[in-house]
C-alpha positions as CSV (number, residue, x, y, z in Angstrom):
1,M,57.5,148.1,108.1
2,T,57.9,145.3,105.6
3,N,61.6,144.7,104.6
4,P,60.7,145.1,100.7
5,T,64.5,142.7,100.0
6,A,63.4,140.1,102.6
7,A,59.8,140.2,100.9
8,M,61.6,139.7,97.3
9,R,63.8,136.7,98.6
10,M,61.4,135.2,100.2
11,L,58.6,134.9,97.3
12,I,61.6,134.0,94.8
13,T,62.1,131.0,97.7
14,Y,58.6,129.9,97.3
15,A,58.7,130.1,93.6
16,V,61.6,127.9,92.9
17,C,60.6,125.3,96.1
18,I,57.0,124.6,95.5
19,P,56.7,123.6,91.8
20,V,59.9,121.5,93.0
21,A,57.8,119.4,95.4
22,L,55.5,119.3,93.2
23,V,57.3,117.5,90.5
24,V,59.3,115.6,93.0
25,G,56.2,114.2,95.0
26,Y,54.6,113.5,91.8
27,L,57.5,111.1,90.7
28,L,57.8,109.4,93.7
29,T,54.3,108.0,93.7
30,N,55.9,106.3,90.2
31,P,58.0,103.1,90.2
32,L,61.3,104.3,90.7
33,D,64.0,103.5,87.1
34,Y,67.6,104.9,86.6
35,G,66.3,107.6,84.6
36,M,63.9,109.2,87.5
37,L,66.9,108.4,90.1
38,G,68.8,110.4,87.8
39,F,66.5,113.0,87.4
40,L,66.3,113.4,91.2
41,G,69.9,113.3,91.6
42,L,70.6,116.1,89.2
43,L,68.1,118.2,90.9
44,I,69.6,116.8,94.3
45,A,72.9,118.2,93.1
46,V,71.3,121.7,91.7
47,L,69.6,122.3,95.3
48,V,72.9,121.6,97.3
49,S,75.7,123.2,94.6
50,P,75.3,126.6,97.2
51,I,76.9,124.2,99.9
52,F,79.5,122.6,97.3
53,I,80.7,126.0,95.8
54,R,81.4,127.2,99.8
55,W,82.3,124.1,101.4
56,Y,84.2,122.4,97.9
57,Y,87.6,121.6,99.7
58,P,86.4,120.0,103.0
59,L,84.2,117.8,100.7
60,L,86.6,116.9,98.9
61,V,89.4,115.7,101.4
62,F,86.3,113.7,103.1
63,A,85.3,112.4,99.8
64,L,89.3,111.0,98.9
65,N,88.6,107.9,101.7
66,A,85.3,107.5,101.4
67,P,83.7,104.3,100.6
68,I,80.1,105.9,99.2
69,I,78.8,105.3,95.3
70,C,76.5,107.2,94.1
71,F,74.1,104.2,93.0
72,F,71.3,107.1,91.2
73,L,74.1,107.8,88.5
74,P,75.1,105.7,85.3
75,G,77.9,103.5,85.9
76,K,77.4,103.7,89.7
77,P,80.7,105.9,89.7
78,T,82.0,106.9,93.2
79,F,81.4,109.7,95.4
80,T,85.4,110.5,95.3
81,Q,85.0,110.4,91.5
82,V,82.4,112.7,91.0
83,V,83.3,115.3,93.9
84,I,87.0,115.7,92.0
85,I,85.2,116.4,88.9
86,I,83.0,119.2,90.2
87,T,86.0,120.4,93.0
88,L,88.3,120.8,89.5
89,V,85.3,122.7,87.3
90,I,85.0,124.9,90.9
91,I,88.5,125.4,90.5
92,V,89.2,126.2,87.3
93,T,86.0,128.6,87.3
94,E,87.5,130.4,90.0
95,R,91.1,130.8,88.3
96,I,88.7,132.1,85.2
97,L,86.9,135.0,87.2
98,S,90.0,135.9,89.7
99,G,93.5,135.8,88.8
100,E,94.0,135.9,92.9
101,K,93.4,132.1,92.9
102,R,96.3,130.6,92.2
103,S,97.1,126.8,93.2
104,V,100.5,125.4,94.8
105,S,102.7,125.0,91.5
106,V,104.9,122.2,92.1
107,P,106.7,121.5,88.9
108,V,108.2,118.0,89.4
109,M,104.7,116.5,90.0
110,T,102.4,118.6,87.0
111,W,104.9,116.9,84.4
112,P,104.4,113.0,85.2
113,L,100.8,113.4,85.7
114,M,100.3,114.8,82.5
115,F,102.6,112.4,80.6
116,I,100.4,109.7,82.3
117,M,97.4,111.4,80.7
118,A,98.8,111.4,77.5
119,V,100.3,108.1,77.3
120,T,96.9,106.8,78.6
121,Y,94.5,108.9,75.7
122,M,97.1,107.9,73.0
123,T,97.2,104.3,74.1
124,A,93.1,104.3,74.0
125,E,92.8,106.1,71.0
126,L,95.0,103.4,69.2
127,N,93.3,100.3,71.1
128,G,89.8,101.3,70.1
129,G,88.8,104.2,71.9
130,I,87.0,105.0,75.5
131,S,84.0,103.1,75.5
132,L,81.8,102.7,78.4
133,H,79.6,99.3,79.0
134,A,77.5,101.0,81.4
135,L,76.7,103.5,78.9
136,S,75.8,100.5,76.3
137,G,78.9,101.2,74.6
138,D,80.0,98.0,72.2
139,T,83.5,97.7,74.1
140,G,84.0,97.7,77.7
141,G,86.9,98.8,80.0
142,G,86.8,102.5,79.5
143,R,85.8,103.0,83.1
144,K,89.5,102.3,84.1
145,Y,90.9,104.6,81.7
146,I,88.2,107.3,83.6
147,D,90.0,106.4,86.6
148,I,93.1,107.2,85.5
149,F,92.0,110.6,84.6
150,I,90.4,111.4,87.6
151,G,93.3,109.8,89.4
152,C,95.5,112.6,87.9
153,G,93.2,114.9,88.9
154,V,93.9,114.8,92.8
155,F,96.6,115.9,92.8
156,F,95.4,119.2,91.1
157,A,92.7,119.6,93.3
158,L,94.0,118.2,96.9
159,S,97.0,120.8,95.8
160,S,95.0,124.1,95.0
161,Q,94.5,125.6,98.3
162,T,96.9,125.4,101.6
163,I,95.5,124.1,104.9
164,P,95.6,126.8,107.8
165,R,97.8,125.7,110.6
166,N,94.3,125.9,113.5
167,K,92.5,123.6,110.7
168,R,95.2,120.6,110.5
169,T,93.9,118.6,112.7
170,L,90.5,118.5,111.3
171,Y,91.6,117.8,107.9
172,L,93.7,115.3,108.8
173,I,90.8,113.3,110.5
174,L,88.6,114.3,107.0
175,Y,91.5,113.1,104.9
176,M,92.0,109.5,107.1
177,L,89.2,108.5,109.1
178,P,86.0,108.2,106.6
179,G,87.6,105.1,105.6
180,L,85.3,103.6,108.6
181,L,82.4,103.8,107.1
182,G,83.6,100.8,104.7
183,M,82.8,98.8,108.3
184,I,78.6,99.3,107.2
185,G,79.3,96.7,104.3
186,N,80.2,94.0,106.5
187,L,76.8,94.8,108.3
188,F,74.1,94.0,105.4
189,P,72.6,91.1,107.4
190,F,72.6,92.9,110.5
191,L,70.9,96.2,109.6
192,P,66.8,96.0,109.9
193,S,64.7,97.6,107.0
194,P,65.1,100.8,106.6
195,L,68.3,101.3,108.2
196,N,70.1,98.7,105.5
197,K,68.8,101.3,102.5
198,I,71.9,103.0,103.5
199,N,73.7,100.2,101.9
200,L,72.6,101.8,98.2
201,L,75.5,103.9,99.1
202,I,77.8,101.7,100.9
203,P,77.2,98.4,98.8
204,P,77.9,95.2,100.6
205,T,81.0,93.2,100.2
206,S,78.8,89.9,100.1
207,L,75.1,88.9,101.3
208,Y,76.6,86.4,103.5
209,E,73.5,84.0,103.7
210,D,75.3,81.5,105.7
211,G,75.7,84.1,108.3
212,I,78.9,85.7,109.8
213,S,81.3,83.5,112.0
214,I,83.9,85.8,113.9
215,G,87.4,84.6,113.2
216,T,86.4,82.3,110.1
217,T,84.3,84.4,107.8
218,R,86.7,87.2,106.2
219,L,85.3,90.8,107.1
220,T,87.0,92.6,104.2
221,E,85.6,96.0,104.3
222,F,85.6,95.9,108.3
223,S,89.3,94.9,108.3
224,F,90.3,97.7,105.9
225,A,88.4,100.1,107.7
226,I,89.6,99.5,111.2
227,G,93.5,99.9,109.2
228,T,92.4,103.1,109.3
229,V,92.7,103.7,112.6
230,M,96.1,102.9,113.0
231,Y,97.2,104.6,109.9
232,Y,95.4,107.9,111.8
233,M,97.4,107.1,114.9
234,L,100.8,107.0,113.4
235,A,100.1,110.1,111.5
236,R,98.7,112.0,114.0
237,Y,100.8,110.4,117.4
238,G,103.6,108.3,115.4
239,L,105.0,105.1,116.8
240,G,107.2,106.9,119.3
241,G,103.7,109.0,120.7
242,I,101.9,105.4,120.6
243,L,104.3,103.8,122.5
244,S,104.7,106.8,125.2
245,G,104.1,105.4,129.0
246,R,102.6,108.7,129.7
247,H,99.7,107.6,127.1
248,P,98.8,103.6,127.8
249,F,95.6,104.6,126.0
250,R,97.1,104.8,122.6
251,G,99.1,101.2,123.2
252,L,96.3,99.7,123.8
253,I,93.7,100.7,121.1
254,F,96.2,100.6,118.7
255,G,97.1,97.1,119.3
256,S,92.9,96.3,119.3
257,A,92.9,97.6,116.3
258,F,95.8,95.4,114.9
259,F,94.2,92.7,115.7
260,M,91.2,93.2,114.6
261,S,92.3,94.0,111.3
262,M,93.6,90.2,111.0
263,L,89.6,89.6,110.7
264,G,90.0,90.3,106.9
265,G,92.7,87.7,106.4
266,F,95.1,89.6,104.4
267,R,98.3,88.6,104.3
268,S,99.7,92.1,102.4
269,S,97.6,94.3,104.9
270,L,99.6,92.7,107.9
271,G,102.9,92.6,105.9
272,G,102.1,96.5,104.5
273,M,101.4,97.2,108.2
274,A,104.7,95.8,109.8
275,M,106.8,97.3,106.5
276,L,105.9,101.0,107.6
277,L,105.8,99.8,111.4
278,V,109.8,99.6,110.6
279,L,110.0,102.3,109.0
280,M,108.6,105.1,110.9
281,F,110.5,103.2,113.9
282,F,113.8,104.5,112.3
283,F,112.6,107.5,110.9
284,E,111.4,109.0,114.4
285,G,114.9,107.7,115.5
286,L,113.8,105.5,117.7
287,H,116.4,102.7,117.3
288,R,118.6,105.2,119.3
289,T,116.4,104.6,122.7
290,R,115.8,102.0,125.5
291,L,113.0,101.2,123.2
292,L,115.1,99.2,120.9
293,P,115.8,96.2,123.5
294,A,112.5,96.7,124.5
295,I,110.9,96.0,121.4
296,L,113.4,92.7,120.2
297,L,112.8,91.6,123.8
298,C,108.4,91.6,123.6
299,G,109.6,90.7,119.3
300,V,111.1,87.4,121.1
301,L,108.6,86.5,123.4
302,A,105.2,86.8,121.2
303,V,107.3,84.5,118.2
304,T,107.4,82.5,121.1
305,V,104.5,82.2,122.0
306,L,102.6,82.0,118.8
307,A,105.1,78.9,117.8
308,T,103.4,77.6,120.1
309,C,99.5,78.1,119.6
310,S,100.0,79.1,115.7
311,D,97.8,76.6,114.5
312,K,95.1,77.1,117.0
313,L,94.3,80.6,116.0
314,P,91.3,81.3,114.3
315,Y,91.3,80.8,110.5
316,T,91.7,84.3,109.5
317,F,94.4,85.5,112.2
318,Q,95.8,82.2,110.6
319,R,95.4,83.7,106.8
320,S,97.0,86.8,107.8
321,M,100.1,85.6,109.4
322,S,100.4,82.1,106.8
323,F,103.4,83.8,105.2
324,L,105.5,83.4,108.4
325,P,107.6,79.9,108.5
326,L,105.0,78.5,111.4
327,K,103.1,75.6,112.1
328,W,99.7,76.7,110.3
329,D,96.6,74.8,109.8
330,S,96.5,72.6,106.5
331,E,93.3,74.1,105.3
332,V,94.5,77.6,105.7
333,L,97.5,76.7,103.7
334,V,95.6,75.5,101.2
335,D,93.5,78.3,100.9
336,A,97.0,80.8,101.3
337,N,99.1,78.9,98.9
338,G,96.0,78.6,95.8
339,T,95.2,82.1,95.8
340,A,99.3,83.1,95.6
341,E,99.7,79.9,92.7
342,W,96.8,81.7,90.8
343,R,98.4,85.1,90.8
344,F,102.0,82.8,90.0
345,A,100.3,80.7,87.4
346,M,98.7,84.5,85.3
347,W,102.0,85.8,85.3
348,R,104.2,82.9,84.0
349,V,101.7,83.2,81.0
350,L,101.7,87.3,80.6
351,W,105.3,87.8,81.7
352,P,106.5,86.3,78.0
353,Q,103.8,88.4,76.2
354,V,105.6,92.0,77.7
355,P,107.6,92.1,74.6
356,N,104.5,92.4,72.3
357,Y,103.3,95.2,74.0
358,L,106.1,97.5,74.7
359,L,105.8,100.1,71.7
360,L,102.3,100.2,72.2
361,G,100.0,98.6,74.9
362,K,96.9,96.6,74.9
363,G,95.4,99.0,76.8
364,Y,91.9,98.0,79.1
365,T,89.5,97.3,75.9
366,I,87.3,94.5,76.6
367,T,84.8,93.3,73.7
368,K,81.2,92.5,74.1
369,E,81.9,88.9,74.3
370,D,84.6,88.7,76.6
371,Y,82.7,91.2,79.0
372,E,79.4,88.9,78.6
373,M,81.5,86.0,79.4
374,M,83.0,87.7,82.3
375,G,79.7,88.5,83.4
376,Q,78.0,85.3,83.5
377,G,81.3,83.4,84.8
378,Q,81.6,81.1,81.4
379,F,85.6,81.3,81.8
380,A,85.5,79.9,85.3
381,N,84.0,76.9,83.4
382,L,85.7,76.2,80.0
383,G,88.1,74.2,80.9
384,G,88.8,74.0,85.0
385,A,92.2,74.6,86.3
386,N,93.1,73.6,82.8
387,I,92.1,77.4,81.1
388,D,95.0,79.2,79.8
389,P,95.5,82.3,83.2
390,S,95.6,84.6,80.8
391,Q,92.4,84.2,79.2
392,Q,90.8,84.6,82.9
393,G,88.4,87.2,83.4
394,L,91.0,89.3,85.9
395,A,93.3,88.7,83.3
396,L,91.1,89.8,80.3
397,S,90.4,93.4,82.7
398,G,93.7,93.9,83.2
399,D,94.1,93.2,87.0
400,Y,96.8,91.7,86.9
401,H,97.5,92.1,91.0
402,S,100.9,93.0,90.0
403,G,102.2,96.6,89.5
404,P,104.8,96.4,87.4
405,L,103.0,94.0,84.7
406,S,99.9,96.2,85.1
407,A,102.2,99.0,83.8
408,L,104.0,97.3,81.3
409,L,101.7,95.1,79.4
410,T,98.8,98.1,79.4
411,F,100.5,100.8,78.3
412,G,104.0,99.6,77.3
413,L,107.2,101.4,77.8
414,W,105.8,104.5,78.1
415,G,103.5,103.3,81.4
416,G,106.6,102.0,82.9
417,I,108.6,105.3,82.1
418,A,105.4,107.0,83.2
419,I,105.0,105.2,86.9
420,L,108.6,105.1,87.7
421,W,108.5,109.3,86.9
422,L,105.6,109.5,89.1
423,M,106.9,107.7,92.3
424,G,110.4,109.6,92.0
425,A,109.0,112.9,92.0
426,T,106.2,111.9,95.1
427,F,109.1,110.2,96.9
428,Y,111.4,113.6,96.1
429,V,108.3,115.9,97.3
430,L,108.0,113.8,100.3
431,Y,111.4,113.6,101.4
432,C,111.7,117.4,100.8
433,N,108.5,117.8,103.1
434,Y,110.6,115.5,105.5
435,K,114.1,116.9,105.5
436,Y,112.6,120.6,105.3
437,G,109.2,120.5,106.1
438,D,107.3,122.7,108.8
439,P,108.8,121.5,112.3
440,E,104.8,121.5,113.5
441,L,104.0,118.8,111.0
442,R,107.0,116.4,111.4
443,I,105.2,113.3,112.4
444,L,103.0,113.4,109.6
445,N,106.0,114.5,107.8
446,I,107.3,110.9,108.5
447,Y,104.6,108.9,108.2
448,L,103.7,110.1,104.6
449,F,107.3,109.5,103.3
450,A,107.7,106.3,104.7
451,S,104.1,105.4,103.4
452,C,105.2,106.3,100.0
453,I,108.4,104.1,100.7
454,G,106.2,101.3,101.8
455,S,104.1,101.6,98.5
456,I,106.7,101.7,96.4
457,I,107.9,98.1,97.4
458,G,104.5,96.7,97.7
459,Y,103.8,97.9,94.5
460,M,106.8,96.4,92.7
461,F,107.2,93.0,94.3
462,I,104.0,92.3,96.6
463,F,100.5,93.8,94.9
464,G,100.1,96.4,93.0
465,S,97.6,97.9,90.4
466,Y,98.9,101.1,87.6
467,K,95.0,102.8,87.1
468,D,94.8,103.5,91.2
469,S,98.4,104.2,91.7
470,M,97.5,108.0,90.1
471,A,95.3,109.2,92.8
472,G,97.2,107.0,95.6
473,Y,100.7,108.6,94.9
474,G,99.4,112.3,93.4
475,G,97.4,112.6,96.9
476,M,99.8,111.7,99.0
477,A,101.8,114.2,97.6
478,A,99.2,116.8,97.4
479,F,98.0,116.5,100.9
480,S,101.8,117.2,102.3
481,L,102.1,120.2,100.1
482,A,98.4,121.2,101.2
483,M,99.3,120.9,104.6
484,N,103.0,121.9,104.4
485,G,102.1,125.4,102.5
486,G,104.2,124.2,99.5
487,L,107.6,122.3,98.6
488,G,110.3,122.1,101.8
489,K,113.6,123.6,100.9
490,R,116.7,122.8,102.2
491,P,117.7,126.4,104.6
492,A,119.9,129.0,103.0
493,R,123.2,129.4,104.2
494,A,124.3,132.7,105.1
495,A,126.5,134.3,101.9
496,S,130.2,134.5,102.7
497,N,133.0,135.7,100.2
498,P,136.3,133.6,100.7
499,R,138.4,136.6,99.0
500,I,137.9,138.8,102.0
501,K,139.8,137.6,105.1
502,P,138.5,139.0,108.5
503,L,140.6,141.4,109.9
504,P,142.8,139.9,113.0
505,Q,141.2,141.1,116.6
506,R,143.7,143.2,118.7
507,V,144.8,141.7,122.2
508,P,144.4,144.9,124.5
509,Q,148.4,144.9,126.4
510,P,148.2,145.4,130.0
511,A,149.0,148.7,131.2
């Protein structure tokens, strides 16, 4: 006997799927354009909406570090931004429909993020509004404002749930290892058709028309991707667990990833990793063990060997370590010093302009003429090296390669207050969980706290971007809160009344 409910469900399924299949088949017979891609993307979003509603939180954690773009949407937003917006919509809807749904409440993080959004909105409105050149706006720069708003949303979305104890390892993998997908960006020349279509989702960093030479070609995305392996191992096992003699393969994998990460040739990456290792070494208490003299001895031997062959190493390795006072190839020094001098020249011109923007920052707004000149590369041809560094493309777009400058010049004194407030709040949250968090998460809490300190130092003195800091600091704090189930608190001491003196104990007398 036929089940009426199952039959009705089957008829509804056919009634929906058959017309959709016919429409999609007809559209695919025509040449693809952005309008059609947008319609297909919207259709796919509707079809997979039940998956998002059921699994939105794991998808959010996965998307935070996944280097995927939604090429079929106007402006090509990142997959992270799309998932964050969907997550916030689902969270708000759940809160409206069910009063039992509650996020982890941490006002110490909420207030600075609200202040940042208010400062961003006011600065944008007083400097011409938020306009997107990709959507035929008269001015550009609006995308950076949106990056800040969505970056603030990372905290509220990620802290909306508490991660169960039995799923902590899974969520740690989802949070950190999707960065490995970035390797695909450097594999574009080697992917045969139709596999190279994946680069629509993960775009190549360069076409590498001259081919790839390992050790000479700067493999940017590969370097960042392999770095996620080191960060995952530090968060999962800690530095002590990696150096443990009982697990020699951990040290081998970590060391291999460390050397391969230098294929990108980034000094900041190597310096940041060294800073993180030093901080974790002390926070884990390894300086009080026998590892300290062993590490010092290995360090002296490594520097001695490196000094004898430093200028013979591959180009990218030399460039990564060129900040060390050793002998390097002259071509490497010219390249490294050239990029540093470009930054110093821009900073020397821009810092004197900061007092003019303390009350009202200049914002991110870019005129249509400036946007066209940057797109055509005309700024590089206006006088060559004699051009005013403040008129170069990156400077006009707000990419100053300096954390304090990106806050003060773009959003004035209020931007400086906002970023310091956010840093202090993140530091407080991660310190509390480092001191009083779940003992089972001791290694992860040490890693997050050390990462926060390293990030603050790097933002102030090495490299920083204001628009990326909201997602960075808010994401660290939210992930720590979700894993620990909230903010760690100092254990309450036993209550005692100093006015009540204990009664003296009577000593029994011998018979």
